[in-house]
N, C-alpha and C positions, 0 to 999 in steps of 0.2 A: 423551583419556584424563585422568582426574582423578588428581592427585597431592596428597600432604599433606606438610607440613613442620612439625616441632615444634621450638620453641626454649624452653630452660629455663634459669633462673638460680636458684641456691639461696642467694644472698646479694645484698644491695642493690648492693654494689660491682661486681657482674658485669652490671648492667643496661645500662650504655653499650655493652658488647660485643654483648649481645642485640639492642639497638635497631639497631646497625650491621648485624647479620646480617639482621634483618627488613627494613630499608630496602634492603639490597642485593638481596634476593630480589624485593621489590616493584618495584624499578627495572628488573629483568630481564623482568618480565611485561608482556604486552599489557594495555591498559586494561580490557578485559572478561574477563580471565583469572581474576580472583579470584572464587571461589564463596562462601567463608565465612572469617571471621576470628573466633576465639574467644580470649579471654585470661582468665586467672585469677591472682589475687594473694592470697596469705595472708601476713600479717605477724605479728610477735610479739604475743602476747596473754597477759596475766597473767604467769605464771612461765615461759612457753615463749618461747624465743628462736629459734623456727623461722621461716624465711622461704622462700617458694616463689613463683616467677613463671613462668608458662607461656603461650606463645602457640602456637596451632595455626592454620595457614593452609592452606586447601584451594583448589587452583587447577587450571585447565585447561591442559594442555600440548598443543602442536601435534603 
């Protein structure tokens, strides 16, 4: 069965927690379990102070 997990941070100071959560999930999975990893990052541009960081991991579960 395929499962998906999304991790999201809306500020740079939340990135360490997101990285901990991603690493925790990866460490629990078998070596061949990860099907796909996608990440997007949007930072401040011009007058916008918006920040978004999202990771999507799709993996096989036993």
